[in-house]
C-alpha positions in Angstrom: 12.3 12.4 -5.1 12.4 12.5 -8.9 13.3 8.8 -9.2 10.2 7.7 -7.1 8.1 10.1 -9.2 9.3 8.2 -12.3 8.2 4.9 -10.8 4.8 6.4 -10.2 4.7 7.7 -13.8 5.4 4.1 -15.0 2.3 2.9 -13.1 4.4 0.9 -10.6 2.4 -0.2 -7.5 2.7 1.7 -4.2 4.3 -1.5 -2.8 7.0 -1.4 -5.5 7.6 2.3 -4.8 7.9 1.7 -1.1 10.4 -1.1 -1.6 12.5 0.9 -4.0 12.5 3.9 -1.7 13.8 1.7 1.1 16.6 0.3 -1.1 17.7 3.7 -2.3 17.7 5.0 1.3 20.1 2.2 2.2 22.4 3.3 -0.5 22.3 7.0 0.4 22.8 6.2 4.1 25.8 4.1 3.2 27.3 6.9 1.2 26.7 9.3 4.1 28.4 6.9 6.6 31.4 6.3 4.3 31.6 10.0 3.2 31.1 9.0 -0.4 29.6 11.3 -3.1 26.5 9.3 -4.2 26.9 10.3 -7.8 30.6 9.0 -7.9 30.9 6.2 -5.4 33.7 4.5 -7.5 34.4 0.9 -8.0 35.7 0.4 -4.4 32.6 2.2 -3.0 30.2 0.0 -4.9 32.1 -3.2 -3.9 32.0 -2.1 -0.3 28.3 -1.5 -0.5 27.7 -5.0 -1.8 29.7 -6.5 1.0 28.0 -4.3 3.6 24.6 -5.4 2.4 25.0 -9.1 3.0 24.9 -10.4 5.5 23.2 -7.8 7.7 25.5 -8.4 10.7 24.9 -8.3 14.4 25.3 -4.5 14.3 21.5 -4.4 14.1 21.2 -5.9 17.6 22.7 -2.7 19.1 19.7 -0.8 17.7 16.9 -3.1 18.6 16.8 -6.0 21.1 16.7 -9.6 20.1 18.8 -11.9 18.1 20.8 -10.5 15.2 19.1 -10.3 11.8 20.6 -11.4 8.5 19.9 -10.2 5.0 20.1 -12.8 2.4 22.3 -12.6 -0.7 19.3 -12.5 -2.9 18.0 -9.5 -1.0 21.4 -7.8 -1.3 21.3 -8.4 -5.1 17.9 -6.8 -5.3 19.2 -3.7 -3.5 22.2 -3.5 -5.9 19.8 -3.8 -8.8 17.7 -0.9 -7.5 20.9 1.2 -6.9 22.1 0.5 -10.4 18.7 1.6 -11.8 18.8 4.7 -9.6 22.2 5.7 -10.8 21.3 5.1 -14.5 18.3 7.3 -13.9 20.6 10.0 -12.5 22.9 9.7 -15.5 19.9 10.2 -17.9 19.2 13.5 -16.1 22.8 14.6 -16.1 23.5 14.1 -12.4 25.6 11.0 -12.5 28.7 10.8 -14.8 29.2 8.0 -17.4 32.2 6.8 -15.4 29.8 5.7 -12.7 27.3 3.9 -14.8 30.1 2.2 -16.7 31.0 0.4 -13.5 27.6 -1.2 -13.1 27.8 -3.9 -15.8 30.4 -6.1 -17.5 30.5 -8.4 -20.5 29.5 -12.0 -19.9 29.6 -15.0 -22.2 26.5 -17.1 -22.0 27.4 -20.7 -21.3 23.7 -21.8 -21.5 21.1 -20.0 -23.5 17.8 -19.1 -21.7 14.8 -20.8 -23.2 13.8 -19.0 -26.4 16.9 -16.9 -26.6 18.4 -16.5 -30.1 22.1 -16.0 -30.1 22.1 -15.0 -33.8 24.3 -16.0 -36.6 27.7 -17.3 -35.5 26.6 -16.8 -31.8 27.1 -13.1 -32.1 24.7 -12.4 -29.3 26.1 -14.9 -26.9 28.0 -12.1 -25.1 25.7 -10.0 -23.0 26.1 -7.3 -20.3 25.6 -8.6 -16.8 25.5 -6.9 -13.4 29.0 -6.3 -12.1 28.1 -6.3 -8.4 26.0 -9.4 -7.8 26.4 -12.3 -5.5 26.2 -15.8 -7.1 23.3 -17.7 -5.5 21.4 -20.8 -6.2 17.8 -19.8 -7.3 15.5 -21.8 -4.9 12.4 -21.1 -7.0 9.2 -19.7 -5.5 7.7 -20.7 -2.2 4.3 -22.4 -2.2 1.9 -23.7 0.5 0.4 -27.1 0.8 -3.4 -27.6 0.5 -3.4 -28.5 4.2 -1.6 -25.3 5.1 -4.1 -23.2 3.0 -7.1 -25.0 4.6 -5.6 -24.3 8.1 -5.1 -20.6 7.2 -8.8 -20.3 6.2 -10.0 -22.2 9.3 -8.0 -19.9 11.6 -9.3 -16.7 10.0 -12.2 -15.3 12.0 -13.5 -12.7 9.5 -15.5 -13.6 6.5 -13.8 -10.9 4.4 -10.3 -12.3 5.1 -11.5 -15.9 4.5 -12.8 -14.8 1.1 -9.6 -13.0 0.3 -7.4 -15.9 1.1 -9.6 -18.4 -0.8 -9.8 -16.0 -3.8 -6.0 -15.8 -4.1 -5.5 -19.6 -3.6 -8.2 -20.6 -6.1 -7.6 -18.0 -8.8 -3.9 -17.2 -8.6 -4.6 -13.5 -8.6 -1.9 -11.1 -7.5 -2.7 -9.2 -4.3 -2.8 -5.9 -6.3 -5.3 -7.5 -8.7 -7.5 -8.6 -5.8 -7.4 -5.3 -4.0 -8.2 -3.5 -7.3 -11.4 -5.5 -7.9 -14.6 -3.5 -8.2 -18.0 -5.0 -7.3 -18.9 -4.7 -11.0 -16.1 -7.1 -11.8 -17.7 -9.9 -9.7 -19.9 -11.9 -12.1 -21.0 -14.7 -9.8 -24.3 -15.9 -11.3 -24.7 -18.8 -13.7 -25.3 -16.2 -16.4 -24.1 -12.6 -16.5 -26.0 -11.6 -19.6 -28.0 -9.1 -17.5 -24.7 -7.3 -16.8 -23.8 -7.3 -20.5 -21.4 -10.1 -20.2 -21.7 -13.2 -22.5 -19.4 -15.4 -20.4 -21.2 -18.3 -18.9 -20.6 -19.5 -15.3 -19.4 -17.5 -12.3 -16.2 -15.6 -12.9 -14.3 -12.4 -12.1 -12.9 -9.8 -14.5 -9.4 -8.5 -13.8 -9.0 -5.1 -15.2 -6.2 -2.6 -15.1 -7.2 0.8 -13.5 -4.9 3.6 -12.6 -7.4 5.5 -10.4 -8.2 3.1 -7.6 -8.4 4.9 -4.3 -6.0 2.4 -2.7 -3.6 2.7 -5.7 -3.9 -1.1 -6.2 -2.7 -1.9 -9.7 -3.0 -4.8 -12.1 0.4 -5.6 -13.4 -0.7 -6.8 -16.8 -2.0 -4.2 -19.2 -4.5 -6.7 -20.7 -7.7 -7.6 -19.0 -8.6 -11.2 -18.4 -11.4 -13.4 -17.0 -10.8 -16.0 -14.3 -13.5 -18.6 -13.5 -14.4 -19.2 -9.9 -16.0 -22.1 -8.0 -19.4 -22.3 -6.2 -17.5 -22.5 -2.9 -15.9 -19.2 -3.5 -19.2 -17.7 -4.4 -20.6 -18.9 -1.1 -17.7 -17.3 0.8 -18.4 -14.0 -1.1 -22.0 -14.2 0.1 -20.8 -14.6 3.7 -18.5 -11.5 3.2 -21.4 -9.4 1.8 -23.4 -10.2 4.9 -20.5 -9.1 7.1 -20.0 -6.0 4.9 -23.7 -5.0 5.0 -23.4 -4.4 8.7 -21.0 -1.5 8.2 -23.1 1.4 6.8 -20.0 3.3 5.6 -19.2 0.4 3.2 -22.4 0.7 1.2 -21.3 3.3 -1.3 -17.8 1.9 -2.0 -17.4 0.4 -5.4 -14.3 -1.6 -4.2 -14.7 -5.3 -3.3 -12.3 -5.3 -0.3 -13.0 -2.5 2.2 -12.2 -1.7 5.8 -14.8 -3.1 8.1 -13.0 -3.2 11.5 -10.9 0.0 11.7 -11.1 3.6 10.3 -11.6 4.7 7.7 -14.6 2.4 7.7 -15.7 1.7 4.2 -12.4 2.8 2.7 -10.6 0.5 0.3 -8.2 -2.0 1.8 -4.6 -1.1 1.2 -1.4 -3.1 0.8 -0.3 -2.3 4.4 -3.7 -3.5 5.7 -3.3 -6.8 3.9 0.3 -7.3 5.0 -0.7 -6.8 8.6 -3.4 -9.4 8.3 -1.1 -11.9 6.7 1.6 -11.2 9.3 -0.9 -12.0 12.1 -1.9 -15.2 10.3 1.7 -16.2 10.0 2.2 -15.9 13.8 -1.0 -17.9 14.4 -0.2 -20.7 11.9 3.5 -20.9 12.7 4.6 -20.7 9.1 5.2 -18.0 6.5 2.0 -16.6 5.0 2.3 -14.1 2.1 -0.2 -13.3 -0.6 2.1 -14.3 -3.4 2.7 -17.7 -1.9 -1.0 -18.4 -2.6 -0.5 -17.5 -6.3 2.5 -19.8 -6.5 0.5 -22.5 -4.9 -2.4 -22.2 -7.4 0.1 -22.4 -10.3 1.9 -25.4 -8.9 -1.3 -27.2 -8.2 -2.6 -26.6 -11.7 0.6 -27.8 -13.4 0.9 -30.8 -11.1 -2.7 -31.8 -12.0 -1.8 -31.8 -15.7 -3.5 -28.5 -16.7 -2.0 -27.3 -20.0 0.7 -24.6 -19.5 -1.0 -22.3 -21.9 -4.1 -22.4 -19.8 -2.2 -21.7 -16.6 -0.3 -18.9 -18.3 -3.7 -17.3 -19.3 -5.1 -17.8 -15.8 -2.1 -16.1 -14.2 -2.1 -13.2 -16.7 1.5 -13.8 -17.8 2.5 -12.2 -21.1 5.5 -14.5 -21.6 5.7 -18.3 -21.2 9.1 -17.8 -19.7 7.5 -16.5 -16.6 6.1 -20.0 -16.0 9.5 -21.5 -15.4 9.6 -21.0 -11.6 6.2 -22.3 -10.7 6.6 -26.0 -11.2 7.8 -27.6 -8.0 8.7 -31.3 -7.9 8.0 -32.8 -4.5 9.5 -35.9 -2.9 6.6 -38.2 -3.8 7.0 -37.3 -7.5 10.7 -37.9 -7.4 10.2 -41.3 -5.8 7.4 -42.2 -8.2 9.8 -41.4 -11.1 12.5 -43.7 -9.8 10.1 -46.5 -9.0 8.7 -46.2 -12.6 12.1 -46.7 -14.0 12.6 -49.7 -11.8 9.3 -51.2 -12.9 10.4 -51.0 -16.5 13.4 -53.2 -15.7 11.1 -55.9 -14.4 9.1 -56.1 -17.6 9.9 -59.0 -20.0 
């Protein structure tokens, strides 16, 4: 499909391509069921698609056994966003008329300005275009894991490679694509890396964007960065190397994370491999376990410990400080401490 090829040309990750393919397939199947022309679904067709998407009703139980599944409104919004992008792509290539793309957005007057947004002289830019087909939801923020949950995840992981991967994500805040894209030459884990031509002192890893990784793992940011690591993480990497050395096929691979327990032995680990591992771990621990939750946990822990936001932004590889807004979670203990602090001020003479 030309649209998926365009995602590939934009260096989107295989995971992004897979997700978007599934969302576009939902739209095309809906058009087929309702006998709609996908290029001209009309206002009523798009509105019906939005309502059909959320919630995913008990019709799914007729296909597969078990309790009915439900699709959240946020997921439905994500599908509608993908459909809108797909239709705009079709319009750019002459397949979709302007009458269709004109339905996808509508003027909206900003009541509150996003941080850093300049509305211009006399608030001329206060009116923006917003998605026309979108459920109103309360943004819950990102999910994170407690330190105890992360320690339990590591303790319940039998393989040295997987223990190292979990700890790497939790300690450095790397995205899963960044971790799977690491090369062995990126691991500078000695006190000094001058012998490798690197003047940075202390153990660290280099996160570099490459477009030719055999597993198609991709670093989101176009700028390379360095992330320091701890002595404990270096020890876990040593354990993993000992495990890896027992698989002869892994010796020639330049990738850090490789298959050691299933074919192709020595091949670079892929997104599906990693998802399967985290799914197994979720069933064992009894709570959700996803790679990005470890990134959120690292960011939340740093901010809660008082690390400067600019430092956290650099560690995470965010280009914009606005990307930091979702990471700060306030827990119950912090809320109580704030109230008790106010109460203590009243008692002072």
